[in-house]
Structure formats: C-alpha cells, structure tokens
Residue, then its C-alpha position, 0 to 999 in steps of 0.5 A: m911094705v908090699l912084697v910083690h912076686a912078679l914072675v918075669f919071663g920065667a924068673i922071679a923079680t921080687i920088688h920091695h916098695v912102700v905103696g904111697s911113698p913118693l918116687y923121684d927122678h934124677d932131678q928129685h921130681p916126684l913121680l907116679d908109682p906104677l905099682s899103685s897107680t889107678a887107670s885114670a892116673i896112668r892115663k893122665a900121665l900118658q896124656s900129659a906126655q902126649l903119648i896119648p895120642d902120639v903112640l896110643d889112641e885117645d880111648f886107651t884105658p890100661l887094664y894092667t900096670l907095667n913094671v919095668t926094672y933095669p939093674k940100677t933103676s926102674v921106669a916110673l911113668g916119666n922119670r928121667i933116666k941116663p942112657a947108660a942105665v938102660s943099655a941092657h934089656p929090663d925085667v918086666g912084670s905086670f899086674p891088674v890095675g887097682s886090684k890083686i885079684v884077677p877074675t876069670s872074666t877079665t881074661q876071656g878071649h886072652a887065654t892061650a894066645t900070643w901077647a907082645l911087649v914092645l919098646t918104641d921111641p916116638d921122638a926119633t931123631s928128636r921130638a921137634d923133628p921125628v923123621k925116623a919115628e916111631m923107632c922100634h927098640w924091642i919086641v918080645v912075643i909071649e905065649v900065654s896059656p893060663h891055668v884057671d882055678g876058680s875066679v883067679v888065674r894062676v900060673p906055675m913057674d918053671n920047675e915049680v908047682i902052683g902050690d909053691i907060688l906066693d901071692v898068686e893073686t898078684i900074677v897077671p894071667g899067664l904072662n910073666s912066666a910064659p914062654h917068650s922070644e925076641l922078635m926084635s932084639y933089644f936096641p938100647p936107647a941112645p938119643p943123639p946129641k942136641t935132640g932133647y928128651h926122648r919118650y921111650t915107651f913100653v906097651l903091652l899088647a894082647p889079642k883083640p877080643g874075639t881074636n887069637a893073634k898067633a902069627i905075629t909079623k916082624p917089622k921090616e926095619r926099625p925106623h917107622w916100624g917098617y912102614g916107611k912113613i913118619g909117625k907110623g909105629v906101634r899103633d899100625w903094627a898092632a892093628d896089622n897083628n890083631l893086637t890091642p894095648v892093655a898097659a903102658n909105661y915110659f921114661l925120658a932120656r937124652n944125650k948129655k950133649q945138649 
C-alpha cells in the first residue's frame, strides 16, 4: 500500500492505492495507473487515444504524472466516466514520473514562475465533427515558488512548517501547495446527445526553459480557445504564453443518449 500525500492547491489529498494492482473503467476494462506509469506508458496511452498529436505535439514526453480525483472517481488515462460524476472541479496532484526524488536540476528554469493546469475537449461537438474544438473547460493559474533543500525541492503547506510534511520527496516542486486562481472557471463536461465519447484532457503546463511566464492571458471565449478556427486550442494558447506541457491525463465521457 502506497500512501501519497499530495498537497493539492493548499489542502492534503491522501491517495491510497496498491501500485501495480489493476484499475478498471465502468465497463471493467483494465486501465493504466497514473501513479505508477512510466513516461513511455503514458505516451503510449496518449498516442493510442490520438491525443498525440490532436492535443499534444509528437515529441511530448511527460515529466510528471497528473493525478486527477473527483469526489466519486479518478481519472486514469482513458477510463470511462459518467458526466454526472465530473460536475464539480476535481482535486489535482502531480509527481515526478518514475521517481519519488525531485533533483534540483529538474526544476531549473521553473522556479518562482507561473504554471497552468487546463482541461480541454478536442471533440466538441463530436469527434467526427469537431466544429467547436478545442473547447476550453478550465484554466487554473498556479504561482510556483519552491524552497530548495539540498537535492530535493520541498514546499510547506498553508499554516504548516516544512518539518511537519510527510513524504516530502513525492511533492512536485512548489506546485501542489502553491497559490492558485481560476483564469477560466470550471465548465463541467456535458457531451451532447449522439456525439459518442469525448476525450476530456487535462494538461499541466510549465514555463518554457529560459522563460518565466507570468502574465498569462485569458482566452477570449471557450470554443477554439478564442482563436476562431477548428482545431485551435491548448497548443496554440500555450505557445502564446511561453508554456510547455509537462504532464497529461484524460478520461472518456459521453451522453447517455446515443
């Protein structure tokens, strides 16, 4: 049993999971576990769903996991979730891929900077006819200012000193306890009838190396992320804000009327 203390936007999310044990979707299909998946396994899942290249570039390699937990379910790289289960925004935590240790070198260029967590739908209004894609469902801006102690980046929680934090090696540098705000409010996924499954995709973005993205801009509107052209979305918005993807996760949802 692995006990992970993820400092999720100022609060503790305690995740109990047996690493290596299978996860299943609503139809009992085995799924990848984002807590224990390797970078190559995450890439393969995203490629299988064609999110690489539909949302992410061909060369995308995850540096972190992205652990998304709703009140009654979790996102597990392609599991099927009913829209009613994602009506309120989730808790989100993130950890380095394949390691519990966060060397200082991996955070260079990302310290004291603005990160972003987004949720996008590349299948609006449907995958067969994505006339509103991508659709922006959520943008959270996160101010990351890590404390460095030797080779491990550690971050205190609100009203708590560093010495009280358990398993600090599992904490992403500054992300999970950092000040945050919604740039675009959470727009609950609600796929229209008879449009099949939608690939709702979470992406964590960090400043590009050598940059420090602070003045992140808000999309003009949700459809096409404000670019007014089918297929425009996270990739374009990230480029305009000097951000690069470092983690991704997704789930499938559809309207019950098909």
